[in-house]
All heavy atoms as a GROMACS GRO file, in nm:
protein
  580
    1MET      N    1   1.333   1.320   0.296
    1MET     CA    2   1.238   1.213   0.287
    1MET      C    3   1.116   1.263   0.210
    1MET      O    4   1.068   1.372   0.230
    1MET     CB    5   1.195   1.167   0.426
    1MET     CG    6   1.090   1.061   0.417
    1MET     SD    7   1.005   1.003   0.565
    1MET     CE    8   1.118   1.012   0.693
    2ASN      N    9   1.068   1.180   0.122
    2ASN     CA   10   0.950   1.214   0.043
    2ASN      C   11   0.826   1.200   0.130
    2ASN      O   12   0.801   1.096   0.189
    2ASN     CB   13   0.942   1.120  -0.076
    2ASN     CG   14   0.836   1.161  -0.175
    2ASN    OD1   15   0.744   1.233  -0.140
    2ASN    ND2   16   0.850   1.115  -0.297
    3ALA      N   17   0.744   1.304   0.138
    3ALA     CA   18   0.627   1.305   0.225
    3ALA      C   19   0.500   1.264   0.151
    3ALA      O   20   0.392   1.270   0.207
    3ALA     CB   21   0.609   1.443   0.286
    4ARG      N   22   0.512   1.217   0.030
    4ARG     CA   23   0.396   1.178  -0.049
    4ARG      C   24   0.330   1.054   0.010
    4ARG      O   25   0.395   0.959   0.048
    4ARG     CB   26   0.440   1.151  -0.192
    4ARG     CG   27   0.328   1.121  -0.287
    4ARG     CD   28   0.378   1.120  -0.427
    4ARG     NE   29   0.474   1.014  -0.447
    4ARG     CZ   30   0.488   0.948  -0.560
    4ARG    NH1   31   0.413   0.978  -0.662
    4ARG    NH2   32   0.579   0.854  -0.571
    5ILE      N   33   0.200   1.054   0.018
    5ILE     CA   34   0.125   0.939   0.068
    5ILE      C   35   0.060   0.869  -0.051
    5ILE      O   36  -0.007   0.931  -0.131
    5ILE     CB   37   0.017   0.981   0.169
    5ILE    CG1   38   0.083   1.044   0.291
    5ILE    CG2   39  -0.069   0.862   0.210
    5ILE    CD1   40  -0.014   1.099   0.391
    6ILE      N   41   0.080   0.739  -0.061
    6ILE     CA   42   0.025   0.661  -0.171
    6ILE      C   43  -0.080   0.566  -0.116
    6ILE      O   44  -0.057   0.496  -0.018
    6ILE     CB   45   0.136   0.582  -0.243
    6ILE    CG1   46   0.240   0.677  -0.298
    6ILE    CG2   47   0.077   0.496  -0.353
    6ILE    CD1   48   0.360   0.610  -0.358
    7VAL      N   49  -0.194   0.562  -0.178
    7VAL     CA   50  -0.302   0.475  -0.135
    7VAL      C   51  -0.306   0.354  -0.227
    7VAL      O   52  -0.316   0.367  -0.348
    7VAL     CB   53  -0.438   0.548  -0.138
    7VAL    CG1   54  -0.550   0.454  -0.097
    7VAL    CG2   55  -0.433   0.670  -0.048
    8ILE      N   56  -0.296   0.235  -0.170
    8ILE     CA   57  -0.301   0.113  -0.248
    8ILE      C   58  -0.432   0.041  -0.221
    8ILE      O   59  -0.466   0.014  -0.108
    8ILE     CB   60  -0.185   0.018  -0.210
    8ILE    CG1   61  -0.053   0.080  -0.249
    8ILE    CG2   62  -0.202  -0.117  -0.277
    8ILE    CD1   63  -0.036   0.107  -0.395
    9VAL      N   64  -0.505   0.011  -0.325
    9VAL     CA   65  -0.631  -0.060  -0.309
    9VAL      C   66  -0.634  -0.191  -0.386
    9VAL      O   67  -0.730  -0.265  -0.378
    9VAL     CB   68  -0.751   0.028  -0.351
    9VAL    CG1   69  -0.768   0.145  -0.258
    9VAL    CG2   70  -0.740   0.074  -0.495
   10CYS      N   71  -0.526  -0.222  -0.458
   10CYS     CA   72  -0.527  -0.344  -0.538
   10CYS      C   73  -0.387  -0.403  -0.548
   10CYS      O   74  -0.298  -0.343  -0.604
   10CYS     CB   75  -0.581  -0.313  -0.677
   10CYS     SG   76  -0.586  -0.455  -0.786
   11LEU      N   77  -0.370  -0.523  -0.493
   11LEU     CA   78  -0.240  -0.589  -0.497
   11LEU      C   79  -0.201  -0.623  -0.641
   11LEU      O   80  -0.084  -0.617  -0.677
   11LEU     CB   81  -0.242  -0.716  -0.412
   11LEU     CG   82  -0.114  -0.797  -0.408
   11LEU    CD1   83  -0.001  -0.711  -0.353
   11LEU    CD2   84  -0.131  -0.922  -0.326
   12GLY      N   85  -0.296  -0.654  -0.724
   12GLY     CA   86  -0.268  -0.686  -0.864
   12GLY      C   87  -0.201  -0.571  -0.936
   12GLY      O   88  -0.111  -0.591  -1.017
   13TRP      N   89  -0.244  -0.448  -0.907
   13TRP     CA   90  -0.181  -0.331  -0.967
   13TRP      C   91  -0.034  -0.326  -0.932
   13TRP      O   92   0.052  -0.302  -1.015
   13TRP     CB   93  -0.253  -0.204  -0.919
   13TRP     CG   94  -0.182  -0.078  -0.954
   13TRP    CD1   95  -0.187  -0.013  -1.072
   13TRP    CD2   96  -0.094  -0.003  -0.871
   13TRP    NE1   97  -0.106   0.099  -1.068
   13TRP    CE2   98  -0.049   0.107  -0.946
   13TRP    CE3   99  -0.049  -0.018  -0.740
   13TRP    CZ2  100   0.039   0.200  -0.893
   13TRP    CZ3  101   0.038   0.076  -0.690
   13TRP    CH2  102   0.080   0.183  -0.766
   14LEU      N  103  -0.003  -0.353  -0.806
   14LEU     CA  104   0.135  -0.348  -0.760
   14LEU      C  105   0.219  -0.457  -0.824
   14LEU      O  106   0.328  -0.433  -0.875
   14LEU     CB  107   0.139  -0.362  -0.607
   14LEU     CG  108   0.277  -0.370  -0.545
   14LEU    CD1  109   0.351  -0.238  -0.564
   14LEU    CD2  110   0.266  -0.403  -0.399
   15ALA      N  111   0.168  -0.580  -0.821
   15ALA     CA  112   0.244  -0.694  -0.872
   15ALA      C  113   0.269  -0.682  -1.022
   15ALA      O  114   0.371  -0.728  -1.072
   15ALA     CB  115   0.171  -0.823  -0.839
   16SER      N  116   0.177  -0.622  -1.095
   16SER     CA  117   0.192  -0.612  -1.240
   16SER      C  118   0.290  -0.503  -1.280
   16SER      O  119   0.337  -0.500  -1.393
   16SER     CB  120   0.056  -0.582  -1.305
   16SER     OG  121   0.016  -0.450  -1.276
   17GLY      N  122   0.321  -0.412  -1.188
   17GLY     CA  123   0.410  -0.302  -1.220
   17GLY      C  124   0.342  -0.192  -1.300
   17GLY      O  125   0.406  -0.099  -1.345
   18ALA      N  126   0.211  -0.205  -1.318
   18ALA     CA  127   0.136  -0.104  -1.394
   18ALA      C  128   0.132   0.027  -1.316
   18ALA      O  129   0.149   0.029  -1.195
   18ALA     CB  130  -0.006  -0.154  -1.418
   19THR      N  131   0.112   0.133  -1.388
   19THR     CA  132   0.102   0.263  -1.323
   19THR      C  133  -0.034   0.323  -1.350
   19THR      O  134  -0.096   0.297  -1.453
   19THR     CB  135   0.211   0.359  -1.371
   19THR    OG1  136   0.195   0.380  -1.511
   19THR    CG2  137   0.350   0.305  -1.341
   20ALA      N  138  -0.079   0.405  -1.259
   20ALA     CA  139  -0.205   0.478  -1.276
   20ALA      C  140  -0.177   0.623  -1.240
   20ALA      O  141  -0.119   0.652  -1.137
   20ALA     CB  142  -0.312   0.419  -1.184
   21ALA      N  143  -0.217   0.712  -1.324
   21ALA     CA  144  -0.199   0.855  -1.301
   21ALA      C  145  -0.052   0.890  -1.275
   21ALA      O  146  -0.021   0.979  -1.197
   21ALA     CB  147  -0.287   0.901  -1.186
   22GLY      N  148   0.040   0.818  -1.339
   22GLY     CA  149   0.181   0.850  -1.326
   22GLY      C  150   0.246   0.804  -1.197
   22GLY      O  151   0.359   0.838  -1.169
   23VAL      N  152   0.176   0.727  -1.116
   23VAL     CA  153   0.232   0.678  -0.989
   23VAL      C  154   0.292   0.540  -1.013
   23VAL      O  155   0.223   0.450  -1.058
   23VAL     CB  156   0.123   0.671  -0.879
   23VAL    CG1  157   0.180   0.615  -0.751
   23VAL    CG2  158   0.064   0.808  -0.856
   24GLY      N  159   0.419   0.523  -0.982
   24GLY     CA  160   0.486   0.396  -1.002
   24GLY      C  161   0.507   0.323  -0.871
   24GLY      O  162   0.443   0.353  -0.771
   25PRO      N  163   0.598   0.226  -0.871
   25PRO     CA  164   0.628   0.151  -0.748
   25PRO      C  165   0.680   0.244  -0.638
   25PRO      O  166   0.728   0.354  -0.664
   25PRO     CB  167   0.738   0.055  -0.792
   25PRO     CG  168   0.722   0.044  -0.940
   25PRO     CD  169   0.672   0.178  -0.985
   26PHE      N  170   0.670   0.199  -0.515
   26PHE     CA  171   0.715   0.278  -0.401
   26PHE      C  172   0.864   0.307  -0.413
   26PHE      O  173   0.940   0.227  -0.465
   26PHE     CB  174   0.691   0.204  -0.270
   26PHE     CG  175   0.547   0.172  -0.243
   26PHE    CD1  176   0.512   0.047  -0.196
   26PHE    CD2  177   0.448   0.264  -0.263
   26PHE    CE1  178   0.380   0.016  -0.170
   26PHE    CE2  179   0.315   0.235  -0.238
   26PHE     CZ  180   0.281   0.110  -0.191
   27ARG      N  181   0.904   0.423  -0.360
   27ARG     CA  182   1.045   0.462  -0.358
   27ARG      C  183   1.090   0.476  -0.214
   27ARG      O  184   1.009   0.488  -0.122
   27ARG     CB  185   1.063   0.592  -0.434
   27ARG     CG  186   1.035   0.576  -0.583
   27ARG     CD  187   1.051   0.706  -0.654
   27ARG     NE  188   0.945   0.796  -0.608
   27ARG     CZ  189   0.875   0.875  -0.685
   27ARG    NH1  190   0.899   0.880  -0.812
   27ARG    NH2  191   0.781   0.953  -0.635
   28ASP      N  192   1.219   0.478  -0.196
   28ASP     CA  193   1.278   0.487  -0.063
   28ASP      C  194   1.225   0.609   0.012
   28ASP      O  195   1.220   0.719  -0.041
   28ASP     CB  196   1.430   0.494  -0.074
   28ASP     CG  197   1.499   0.471   0.059
   28ASP    OD1  198   1.456   0.382   0.133
   28ASP    OD2  199   1.596   0.543   0.088
   29GLY      N  200   1.184   0.587   0.137
   29GLY     CA  201   1.139   0.695   0.223
   29GLY      C  202   0.992   0.732   0.211
   29GLY      O  203   0.947   0.822   0.280
   30GLU      N  204   0.918   0.665   0.124
   30GLU     CA  205   0.778   0.701   0.108
   30GLU      C  206   0.693   0.648   0.223
   30GLU      O  207   0.731   0.553   0.291
   30GLU     CB  208   0.722   0.651  -0.025
   30GLU     CG  209   0.778   0.729  -0.141
   30GLU     CD  210   0.706   0.702  -0.271
   30GLU    OE1  211   0.681   0.585  -0.302
   30GLU    OE2  212   0.677   0.800  -0.341
   31ARG      N  213   0.578   0.713   0.242
   31ARG     CA  214   0.481   0.671   0.343
   31ARG      C  215   0.358   0.617   0.272
   31ARG      O  216   0.308   0.678   0.179
   31ARG     CB  217   0.444   0.789   0.432
   31ARG     CG  218   0.563   0.835   0.515
   31ARG     CD  219   0.525   0.946   0.606
   31ARG     NE  220   0.546   1.072   0.534
   31ARG     CZ  221   0.515   1.190   0.583
   31ARG    NH1  222   0.458   1.200   0.702
   31ARG    NH2  223   0.538   1.298   0.515
   32VAL      N  224   0.308   0.502   0.319
   32VAL     CA  225   0.199   0.432   0.253
   32VAL      C  226   0.086   0.407   0.351
   32VAL      O  227   0.110   0.359   0.462
   32VAL     CB  228   0.247   0.296   0.196
   32VAL    CG1  229   0.137   0.227   0.118
   32VAL    CG2  230   0.371   0.314   0.110
   33CYS      N  231  -0.035   0.438   0.310
   33CYS     CA  232  -0.154   0.414   0.393
   33CYS      C  233  -0.246   0.320   0.317
   33CYS      O  234  -0.286   0.348   0.204
   33CYS     CB  235  -0.225   0.547   0.420
   33CYS     SG  236  -0.376   0.529   0.515
   34PHE      N  237  -0.278   0.206   0.376
   34PHE     CA  238  -0.369   0.110   0.316
   34PHE      C  239  -0.509   0.135   0.369
   34PHE      O  240  -0.532   0.126   0.488
   34PHE     CB  241  -0.325  -0.033   0.351
   34PHE     CG  242  -0.189  -0.068   0.296
   34PHE    CD1  243  -0.075  -0.046   0.372
   34PHE    CD2  244  -0.175  -0.121   0.170
   34PHE    CE1  245   0.050  -0.077   0.323
   34PHE    CE2  246  -0.050  -0.152   0.120
   34PHE     CZ  247   0.064  -0.129   0.196
   35VAL      N  248  -0.603   0.170   0.281
   35VAL     CA  249  -0.740   0.197   0.322
   35VAL      C  250  -0.833   0.092   0.262
   35VAL      O  251  -0.805   0.035   0.158
   35VAL     CB  252  -0.786   0.339   0.279
   35VAL    CG1  253  -0.704   0.445   0.347
   35VAL    CG2  254  -0.781   0.356   0.130
   36GLY      N  255  -0.943   0.067   0.331
   36GLY     CA  256  -1.040  -0.029   0.280
   36GLY      C  257  -1.131  -0.078   0.390
   36GLY      O  258  -1.146  -0.014   0.494
   37ASP      N  259  -1.188  -0.196   0.368
   37ASP     CA  260  -1.285  -0.252   0.461
   37ASP      C  261  -1.220  -0.353   0.555
   37ASP      O  262  -1.100  -0.346   0.583
   37ASP     CB  263  -1.400  -0.315   0.383
   37ASP     CG  264  -1.352  -0.425   0.287
   37ASP    OD1  265  -1.235  -0.467   0.296
   37ASP    OD2  266  -1.433  -0.468   0.204
   38SER      N  267  -1.300  -0.448   0.605
   38SER     CA  268  -1.250  -0.545   0.703
   38SER      C  269  -1.140  -0.634   0.646
   38SER      O  270  -1.052  -0.679   0.719
   38SER     CB  271  -1.364  -0.631   0.756
   38SER     OG  272  -1.429  -0.699   0.649
   39ILE      N  273  -1.142  -0.659   0.515
   39ILE     CA  274  -1.036  -0.740   0.454
   39ILE      C  275  -0.903  -0.667   0.465
   39ILE      O  276  -0.799  -0.726   0.496
   39ILE     CB  277  -1.070  -0.773   0.308
   39ILE    CG1  278  -1.194  -0.865   0.303
   39ILE    CG2  279  -0.952  -0.839   0.238
   39ILE    CD1  280  -1.247  -0.889   0.164
   40THR      N  281  -0.905  -0.538   0.442
   40THR     CA  282  -0.784  -0.458   0.459
   40THR      C  283  -0.741  -0.456   0.605
   40THR      O  284  -0.623  -0.472   0.637
   40THR     CB  285  -0.808  -0.314   0.410
   40THR    OG1  286  -0.852  -0.318   0.275
   40THR    CG2  287  -0.681  -0.230   0.420
   41LYS      N  288  -0.839  -0.437   0.694
   41LYS     CA  289  -0.809  -0.431   0.838
   41LYS      C  290  -0.739  -0.559   0.887
   41LYS      O  291  -0.652  -0.553   0.973
   41LYS     CB  292  -0.937  -0.408   0.917
   41LYS     CG  293  -0.913  -0.393   1.067
   41LYS     CD  294  -1.043  -0.362   1.138
   41LYS     CE  295  -1.025  -0.358   1.287
   41LYS     NZ  296  -0.958  -0.238   1.332
   42GLN      N  297  -0.774  -0.674   0.830
   42GLN     CA  298  -0.713  -0.801   0.871
   42GLN      C  299  -0.564  -0.805   0.838
   42GLN      O  300  -0.490  -0.883   0.896
   42GLN     CB  301  -0.784  -0.919   0.804
   42GLN     CG  302  -0.924  -0.940   0.854
   42GLN     CD  303  -0.997  -1.046   0.774
   42GLN    OE1  304  -0.943  -1.104   0.680
   42GLN    NE2  305  -1.121  -1.072   0.812
   43GLY      N  306  -0.519  -0.726   0.745
   43GLY     CA  307  -0.376  -0.712   0.717
   43GLY      C  308  -0.320  -0.807   0.614
   43GLY      O  309  -0.199  -0.807   0.592
   44GLY      N  310  -0.402  -0.888   0.550
   44GLY     CA  311  -0.351  -0.983   0.451
   44GLY      C  312  -0.283  -0.916   0.333
   44GLY      O  313  -0.171  -0.950   0.297
   45TYR      N  314  -0.352  -0.820   0.270
   45TYR     CA  315  -0.293  -0.750   0.155
   45TYR      C  316  -0.173  -0.669   0.197
   45TYR      O  317  -0.070  -0.668   0.130
   45TYR     CB  318  -0.396  -0.657   0.090
   45TYR     CG  319  -0.515  -0.727   0.032
   45TYR    CD1  320  -0.644  -0.684   0.060
   45TYR    CD2  321  -0.499  -0.836  -0.053
   45TYR    CE1  322  -0.754  -0.748   0.006
   45TYR    CE2  323  -0.609  -0.901  -0.107
   45TYR     CZ  324  -0.736  -0.856  -0.077
   45TYR     OH  325  -0.844  -0.919  -0.131
   46HIS      N  326  -0.187  -0.603   0.307
   46HIS     CA  327  -0.081  -0.521   0.364
   46HIS      C  328   0.046  -0.606   0.380
   46HIS      O  329   0.154  -0.568   0.336
   46HIS     CB  330  -0.131  -0.465   0.497
   46HIS     CG  331  -0.039  -0.370   0.565
   46HIS    ND1  332  -0.012  -0.380   0.698
   46HIS    CD2  333   0.030  -0.263   0.520
   46HIS    CE1  334   0.071  -0.283   0.733
   46HIS    NE2  335   0.096  -0.211   0.627
   47ALA      N  336   0.031  -0.722   0.442
   47ALA     CA  337   0.145  -0.811   0.466
   47ALA      C  338   0.206  -0.862   0.336
   47ALA      O  339   0.328  -0.871   0.323
   47ALA     CB  340   0.103  -0.928   0.554
   48GLN      N  341   0.121  -0.893   0.238
   48GLN     CA  342   0.172  -0.943   0.109
   48GLN      C  343   0.252  -0.836   0.036
   48GLN      O  344   0.356  -0.865  -0.023
   48GLN     CB  345   0.057  -0.992   0.023
   48GLN     CG  346  -0.007  -1.119   0.075
   48GLN     CD  347  -0.128  -1.158  -0.006
   48GLN    OE1  348  -0.151  -1.108  -0.115
   48GLN    NE2  349  -0.207  -1.248   0.048
   49ILE      N  350   0.204  -0.714   0.038
   49ILE     CA  351   0.276  -0.605  -0.029
   49ILE      C  352   0.409  -0.579   0.041
   49ILE      O  353   0.512  -0.563  -0.024
   49ILE     CB  354   0.188  -0.478  -0.034
   49ILE    CG1  355   0.072  -0.503  -0.130
   49ILE    CG2  356   0.271  -0.358  -0.079
   49ILE    CD1  357  -0.034  -0.396  -0.126
   50LEU      N  358   0.408  -0.578   0.174
   50LEU     CA  359   0.534  -0.557   0.247
   50LEU      C  360   0.632  -0.670   0.222
   50LEU      O  361   0.752  -0.647   0.208
   50LEU     CB  362   0.506  -0.540   0.396
   50LEU     CG  363   0.432  -0.412   0.433
   50LEU    CD1  364   0.407  -0.407   0.584
   50LEU    CD2  365   0.508  -0.290   0.387
   51LEU      N  366   0.583  -0.794   0.215
   51LEU     CA  367   0.669  -0.908   0.186
   51LEU      C  368   0.728  -0.896   0.045
   51LEU      O  369   0.847  -0.922   0.024
   51LEU     CB  370   0.592  -1.039   0.200
   51LEU     CG  371   0.671  -1.166   0.173
   51LEU    CD1  372   0.787  -1.179   0.271
   51LEU    CD2  373   0.578  -1.288   0.184
   52PHE      N  374   0.647  -0.853  -0.050
   52PHE     CA  375   0.694  -0.831  -0.187
   52PHE      C  376   0.812  -0.735  -0.188
   52PHE      O  377   0.916  -0.762  -0.247
   52PHE     CB  378   0.579  -0.776  -0.272
   52PHE     CG  379   0.619  -0.736  -0.412
   52PHE    CD1  380   0.619  -0.829  -0.514
   52PHE    CD2  381   0.656  -0.605  -0.440
   52PHE    CE1  382   0.656  -0.793  -0.643
   52PHE    CE2  383   0.693  -0.568  -0.569
   52PHE     CZ  384   0.693  -0.662  -0.670
   53TYR      N  385   0.797  -0.622  -0.121
   53TYR     CA  386   0.904  -0.522  -0.119
   53TYR      C  387   1.024  -0.568  -0.035
   53TYR      O  388   1.139  -0.542  -0.072
   53TYR     CB  389   0.851  -0.388  -0.070
   53TYR     CG  390   0.791  -0.309  -0.183
   53TYR    CD1  391   0.657  -0.319  -0.214
   53TYR    CD2  392   0.870  -0.226  -0.262
   53TYR    CE1  393   0.602  -0.249  -0.320
   53TYR    CE2  394   0.817  -0.156  -0.368
   53TYR     CZ  395   0.683  -0.168  -0.398
   53TYR     OH  396   0.630  -0.099  -0.503
   54ALA      N  397   1.000  -0.635   0.076
   54ALA     CA  398   1.110  -0.680   0.162
   54ALA      C  399   1.199  -0.781   0.090
   54ALA      O  400   1.321  -0.783   0.109
   54ALA     CB  401   1.056  -0.740   0.290
   55THR      N  402   1.139  -0.865   0.006
   55THR     CA  403   1.217  -0.968  -0.063
   55THR      C  404   1.282  -0.919  -0.191
   55THR      O  405   1.380  -0.976  -0.236
   55THR     CB  406   1.130  -1.091  -0.095
   55THR    OG1  407   1.017  -1.051  -0.173
   55THR    CG2  408   1.083  -1.159   0.034
   56ARG      N  409   1.230  -0.813  -0.249
   56ARG     CA  410   1.287  -0.763  -0.373
   56ARG      C  411   1.369  -0.636  -0.357
   56ARG      O  412   1.457  -0.608  -0.437
   56ARG     CB  413   1.175  -0.740  -0.475
   56ARG     CG  414   1.123  -0.874  -0.527
   56ARG     CD  415   0.986  -0.862  -0.585
   56ARG     NE  416   0.936  -0.989  -0.633
   56ARG     CZ  417   0.876  -1.080  -0.557
   56ARG    NH1  418   0.860  -1.057  -0.428
   56ARG    NH2  419   0.833  -1.193  -0.606
   57TYR      N  420   1.338  -0.559  -0.253
   57TYR     CA  421   1.407  -0.432  -0.228
   57TYR      C  422   1.442  -0.424  -0.079
   57TYR      O  423   1.386  -0.341  -0.006
   57TYR     CB  424   1.319  -0.314  -0.268
   57TYR     CG  425   1.266  -0.323  -0.408
   57TYR    CD1  426   1.134  -0.364  -0.432
   57TYR    CD2  427   1.345  -0.291  -0.518
   57TYR    CE1  428   1.084  -0.374  -0.561
   57TYR    CE2  429   1.295  -0.300  -0.648
   57TYR     CZ  430   1.164  -0.342  -0.668
   57TYR     OH  431   1.115  -0.350  -0.796
   58PRO      N  432   1.533  -0.506  -0.031
   58PRO     CA  433   1.560  -0.512   0.114
   58PRO      C  434   1.615  -0.382   0.174
   58PRO      O  435   1.602  -0.362   0.294
   58PRO     CB  436   1.661  -0.626   0.127
   58PRO     CG  437   1.723  -0.640  -0.008
   58PRO     CD  438   1.617  -0.598  -0.106
   59ASN      N  439   1.672  -0.295   0.094
   59ASN     CA  440   1.727  -0.169   0.147
   59ASN      C  441   1.628  -0.053   0.137
   59ASN      O  442   1.662   0.060   0.173
   59ASN     CB  443   1.857  -0.134   0.074
   59ASN     CG  444   1.965  -0.236   0.100
   59ASN    OD1  445   1.976  -0.288   0.210
   59ASN    ND2  446   2.042  -0.268  -0.003
   60LEU      N  447   1.507  -0.080   0.090
   60LEU     CA  448   1.406   0.023   0.076
   60LEU      C  449   1.338   0.047   0.210
   60LEU      O  450   1.298  -0.046   0.278
   60LEU     CB  451   1.301  -0.022  -0.026
   60LEU     CG  452   1.197   0.079  -0.068
   60LEU    CD1  453   1.260   0.187  -0.156
   60LEU    CD2  454   1.087   0.009  -0.145
   61HIS      N  455   1.329   0.172   0.250
   61HIS     CA  456   1.266   0.207   0.378
   61HIS      C  457   1.129   0.268   0.352
   61HIS      O  458   1.119   0.375   0.292
   61HIS     CB  459   1.354   0.305   0.455
   61HIS     CG  460   1.487   0.248   0.490
   61HIS    ND1  461   1.598   0.267   0.411
   61HIS    CD2  462   1.525   0.171   0.592
   61HIS    CE1  463   1.700   0.204   0.464
   61HIS    NE2  464   1.659   0.145   0.575
   62LEU      N  465   1.024   0.198   0.396
   62LEU     CA  466   0.887   0.246   0.382
   62LEU      C  467   0.825   0.261   0.519
   62LEU      O  468   0.849   0.181   0.608
   62LEU     CB  469   0.802   0.146   0.302
   62LEU     CG  470   0.840   0.119   0.158
   62LEU    CD1  471   0.753   0.007   0.101
   62LEU    CD2  472   0.825   0.245   0.075
   63GLN      N  473   0.743   0.363   0.536
   63GLN     CA  474   0.658   0.375   0.654
   63GLN      C  475   0.519   0.336   0.610
   63GLN      O  476   0.468   0.388   0.510
   63GLN     CB  477   0.657   0.518   0.708
   63GLN     CG  478   0.787   0.564   0.765
   63GLN     CD  479   0.775   0.707   0.816
   63GLN    OE1  480   0.682   0.780   0.784
   63GLN    NE2  481   0.872   0.747   0.897
   64THR      N  482   0.455   0.242   0.680
   64THR     CA  483   0.323   0.196   0.639
   64THR      C  484   0.225   0.201   0.754
   64THR      O  485   0.263   0.186   0.870
   64THR     CB  486   0.328   0.053   0.584
   64THR    OG1  487   0.374  -0.035   0.687
   64THR    CG2  488   0.421   0.042   0.464
   65TRP      N  489   0.098   0.222   0.718
   65TRP     CA  490  -0.012   0.219   0.815
   65TRP      C  491  -0.124   0.138   0.755
   65TRP      O  492  -0.158   0.153   0.637
   65TRP     CB  493  -0.063   0.360   0.844
   65TRP     CG  494   0.036   0.447   0.912
   65TRP    CD1  495   0.055   0.457   1.046
   65TRP    CD2  496   0.131   0.534   0.852
   65TRP    NE1  497   0.156   0.546   1.073
   65TRP    CE2  498   0.204   0.595   0.955
   65TRP    CE3  499   0.161   0.567   0.721
   65TRP    CZ2  500   0.305   0.686   0.931
   65TRP    CZ3  501   0.261   0.657   0.697
   65TRP    CH2  502   0.332   0.716   0.801
   66ASN      N  503  -0.184   0.054   0.836
   66ASN     CA  504  -0.302  -0.020   0.795
   66ASN      C  505  -0.423   0.055   0.850
   66ASN      O  506  -0.450   0.051   0.970
   66ASN     CB  507  -0.298  -0.163   0.849
   66ASN     CG  508  -0.413  -0.246   0.797
   66ASN    OD1  509  -0.510  -0.195   0.745
   66ASN    ND2  510  -0.401  -0.376   0.812
   67CYS      N  511  -0.495   0.123   0.764
   67CYS     CA  512  -0.609   0.207   0.804
   67CYS      C  513  -0.743   0.146   0.765
   67CYS      O  514  -0.841   0.217   0.745
   67CYS     CB  515  -0.596   0.346   0.744
   67CYS     SG  516  -0.447   0.432   0.796
   68GLY      N  517  -0.747   0.012   0.752
   68GLY     CA  518  -0.872  -0.054   0.718
   68GLY      C  519  -0.972  -0.041   0.831
   68GLY      O  520  -0.936  -0.046   0.949
   69ILE      N  521  -1.100  -0.023   0.796
   69ILE     CA  522  -1.207  -0.011   0.895
   69ILE      C  523  -1.314  -0.113   0.860
   69ILE      O  524  -1.371  -0.108   0.750
   69ILE     CB  525  -1.267   0.131   0.895
   69ILE    CG1  526  -1.159   0.233   0.929
   69ILE    CG2  527  -1.386   0.139   0.988
   69ILE    CD1  528  -1.204   0.376   0.912
   70ALA      N  529  -1.341  -0.206   0.951
   70ALA     CA  530  -1.444  -0.308   0.927
   70ALA      C  531  -1.576  -0.241   0.897
   70ALA      O  532  -1.618  -0.148   0.965
   70ALA     CB  533  -1.455  -0.398   1.048
   71GLY      N  534  -1.644  -0.286   0.790
   71GLY     CA  535  -1.772  -0.229   0.753
   71GLY      C  536  -1.763  -0.107   0.665
   71GLY      O  537  -1.863  -0.057   0.618
   72ASP      N  538  -1.643  -0.059   0.640
   72ASP     CA  539  -1.624   0.060   0.556
   72ASP      C  540  -1.577   0.016   0.419
   72ASP      O  541  -1.559  -0.102   0.392
   72ASP     CB  542  -1.523   0.154   0.621
   72ASP     CG  543  -1.539   0.299   0.572
   72ASP    OD1  544  -1.622   0.323   0.482
   72ASP    OD2  545  -1.471   0.386   0.626
   73THR      N  546  -1.553   0.109   0.330
   73THR     CA  547  -1.499   0.082   0.198
   73THR      C  548  -1.383   0.177   0.173
   73THR      O  549  -1.365   0.275   0.246
   73THR     CB  550  -1.607   0.109   0.089
   73THR    OG1  551  -1.642   0.247   0.093
   73THR    CG2  552  -1.729   0.022   0.110
   74ALA      N  553  -1.306   0.149   0.070
   74ALA     CA  554  -1.197   0.239   0.036
   74ALA      C  555  -1.251   0.377   0.002
   74ALA      O  556  -1.194   0.479   0.041
   74ALA     CB  557  -1.117   0.183  -0.081
   75THR      N  558  -1.364   0.381  -0.068
   75THR     CA  559  -1.425   0.509  -0.102
   75THR      C  560  -1.465   0.584   0.024
   75THR      O  561  -1.443   0.705   0.035
   75THR     CB  562  -1.548   0.488  -0.192
   75THR    OG1  563  -1.507   0.417  -0.308
   75THR    CG2  564  -1.611   0.620  -0.232
   76GLY      N  565  -1.523   0.514   0.120
   76GLY     CA  566  -1.562   0.578   0.246
   76GLY      C  567  -1.442   0.629   0.324
   76GLY      O  568  -1.449   0.731   0.390
   77GLY      N  569  -1.330   0.557   0.315
   77GLY     CA  570  -1.209   0.598   0.384
   77GLY      C  571  -1.148   0.724   0.327
   77GLY      O  572  -1.086   0.802   0.397
   78LEU      N  573  -1.166   0.743   0.196
   78LEU     CA  574  -1.112   0.864   0.134
   78LEU      C  575  -1.200   0.983   0.165
   78LEU      O  576  -1.161   1.092   0.175
   78LEU     CB  577  -1.100   0.844  -0.018
   78LEU     CG  578  -0.998   0.739  -0.060
   78LEU    CD1  579  -1.005   0.717  -0.211
   78LEU    CD2  580  -0.858   0.783  -0.022
   0.00000   0.00000   0.00000
């Protein structure tokens, strides 16, 4: 299993298929941590990204954590 942790801060980046720093779409077995503020904590983006992958890659196994903190920022979380 790949132990790499990927931080997602923008749903648009994911939906567009664009890459940043050589990081592409999630692969089987990866672990994902969503960091950000209260909007992240509410789980809306988190749920949309998981729905995207569940409907397009049903056999892909991801471990995810919602690490949003109300009043914080993605920068503060890092």
